[in-house]
C-alpha positions in Angstrom: 17.8 -3.1 4.2 16.6 -1.0 2.0 15.3 -3.0 -1.3 14.6 -1.1 -4.6 11.3 -0.2 -4.9 9.5 -2.1 -8.3 8.2 0.9 -10.8 5.4 1.1 -12.8 5.6 -1.1 -15.8 7.1 -4.1 -13.9 5.2 -7.1 -14.2 5.1 -7.6 -10.5 2.6 -4.8 -9.9 -0.5 -7.0 -11.6 0.3 -10.0 -9.8 -2.3 -11.6 -7.6 -0.7 -12.3 -4.4 -0.1 -15.5 -2.8 -1.5 -15.9 0.4 1.2 -16.3 3.2 1.2 -19.7 4.9 3.7 -19.7 7.0 5.8 -17.4 8.7 9.7 -17.8 8.5 12.7 -16.3 9.3 12.8 -15.2 5.2 9.6 -13.6 6.0 10.2 -11.2 9.2 13.7 -10.6 7.3 11.2 -9.1 4.2 9.4 -7.0 6.8 12.3 -5.6 8.2 13.3 -4.3 4.8 10.2 -3.6 3.6 9.8 -1.0 6.8 13.5 0.5 6.5 12.4 0.9 2.4 9.2 2.1 3.1 10.7 4.6 5.7 13.7 6.1 3.4 11.4 6.8 0.7 9.4 8.6 3.1 6.1 6.5 2.3 3.2 5.6 4.6 2.6 1.8 3.1 4.7 -0.8 0.7 3.3 -3.7 -0.6 5.8 -7.0 -0.8 4.9 -7.0 -4.5 6.5 -3.3 -4.4 9.7 -5.3 -3.7 9.2 -7.8 -6.2 8.0 -10.5 -3.8 4.2 -11.4 -4.9 2.9 -12.2 -1.2 0.0 -11.4 0.7 2.6 -9.0 3.5 2.2 -5.3 3.2 3.0 -2.6 6.0 1.9 0.9 6.7 2.8 3.9 9.2 1.0 6.9 8.7 2.3 7.8 12.6 3.6 10.7 11.3 -0.1 12.3 11.6 -1.7 11.5 14.8 -4.5 13.9 13.6 -4.9 11.9 10.2 -7.9 9.3 11.9 -10.6 9.9 13.4 -11.2 6.4 15.3 -8.8 3.1 14.8 -10.1 0.1 16.3 -8.7 -3.4 17.1 -11.0 -5.9 17.4 -13.3 -4.0 18.5 -11.3 -1.7 21.2 -10.6 1.7 20.7 -6.7 2.2 20.1 -4.2 5.0 20.0 -2.5 5.4 16.5 1.0 4.8 17.8 0.1 1.8 19.6 -0.4 -0.4 16.4 2.3 1.1 14.3 4.0 0.0 12.0 1.5 -2.1 11.0 2.4 -5.2 9.6 -0.4 -7.3 8.1 -1.1 -10.6 6.3 -3.7 -12.3 3.4 -6.3 -9.3 4.4 -9.8 -9.0 3.7 -11.3 -5.5 3.3 -14.7 -4.5 4.3 -15.2 -0.9 2.4 -17.3 1.1 4.2 -20.4 2.6 2.6 -19.6 6.5 2.6 -17.0 7.2 0.3 -14.6 10.6 -0.5 -12.3 11.7 -2.6 -8.8 12.3 -1.7 -4.7 12.7 -2.6 -2.8 9.7 -3.7 0.7 9.1 -4.6 2.6 5.3 -4.7 6.1 4.5 -4.8 6.3 2.5 -7.5 4.9 5.5 -9.7 6.9 8.1 -8.2 6.3 12.2 -8.9 2.7 11.3 -9.7 -0.4 11.9 -7.5 -4.1 12.3 -8.5 -7.2 12.0 -6.5 -8.8 8.7 -6.0 -12.6 8.1 -4.3 -12.7 5.3 -2.1 -14.4 4.2 1.1 -14.4 6.7 4.1 -14.0 4.0 6.6 -12.8 0.3 6.4 -12.9 -2.9 8.3 -9.7 -5.7 7.6 -8.9 -8.6 8.7 -5.6 -9.8 8.6 -3.4 -12.4 10.3 -0.5 -11.0 12.3 3.5 -12.5 11.9 2.7 -14.0 15.5 -0.1 -15.9 13.6 -3.0 -13.9 15.5 -6.0 -12.9 13.0 -7.1 -9.4 14.6 -9.5 -6.6 12.8 -8.6 -3.8 12.1 -11.1 -0.7 11.6 -10.0 2.9 10.4 -10.9 5.7 8.9 -8.3 9.1 7.7 -5.5 8.5 5.7 -4.6 4.6 7.6 -8.1 4.0 6.2 -6.8 4.9 2.0 -3.7 3.4 3.1 -4.9 0.1 3.6 -7.2 0.1 0.0 -4.4 0.9 -1.3 -2.1 -1.6 -0.3 -4.4 -4.4 -0.6 -4.7 -3.1 -4.0 -1.4 -3.5 -4.9 -2.0 -7.4 -3.4 -4.5 -8.4 -6.1 -2.5 -6.5 -9.1 -4.9 -3.6 -8.8 -2.8 0.2 -8.8 -4.1 3.7 -7.6 -4.3 4.2 -11.0 -7.0 1.7 -12.3 -9.2 3.7 -9.3 -9.6 7.3 -11.3 -12.5 8.4 -13.0 -12.3 8.2 -17.3 -11.5 11.7 -17.2 -8.2 11.8 -15.4 -7.3 8.4 -16.9 -6.8 10.3 -20.0 -4.0 12.7 -18.7 -2.5 10.4 -16.4 -1.0 8.0 -19.2 0.4 11.3 -21.0 2.3 12.0 -17.1 3.0 8.0 -16.8 4.6 7.7 -20.4 6.8 11.3 -19.5 7.8 9.6 -15.9 8.9 5.9 -17.9 11.0 8.0 -20.5 12.6 9.9 -17.5 12.4 6.1 -15.7 14.7 5.1 -18.7 16.9 7.7 -19.4 18.0 7.9 -15.3 18.7 3.7 -16.1 15.6 2.9 -14.0 14.1 0.8 -15.8 15.2 -0.9 -18.7 14.5 0.3 -22.1 11.5 -1.0 -24.5 
């Protein structure tokens, strides 16, 4: 079922999320709802706090662009991107790579705003699966960027927090205008 996506300004987006200790039927339902919501919104990732649930759970699906990565490994073995999508991960631990790159990002919780963010070009993430296994994924490209973006959400960090100081000046004005539009459209309550 499609869930409403929490918009910028909602305090749940700034919460350091709690680990998932037990995978219940409710967690399975939440995952299905998050996947439906992400696909409906045409996003590549969605974290649980973006649907109002402050737990360490996120989903990613970059299978629409098979050229978006040059490598993907799970537990050290090369894998085909489409074989692991959608990626559902709990309680992730991120190991960023040394090389950095700048790329454009957006966020379903800040619709109609995109900006350039410097992130690690490649990452290694250890996480838990829904069936209780611990896995490690290594990737670059869009998948690496999406992993970093969604893991940030689980720690109350938004991509706009990672903008350069110069970019933040212009971003604040743009976000203020967007929030005014959201208020006019009834998407958020007036302050």
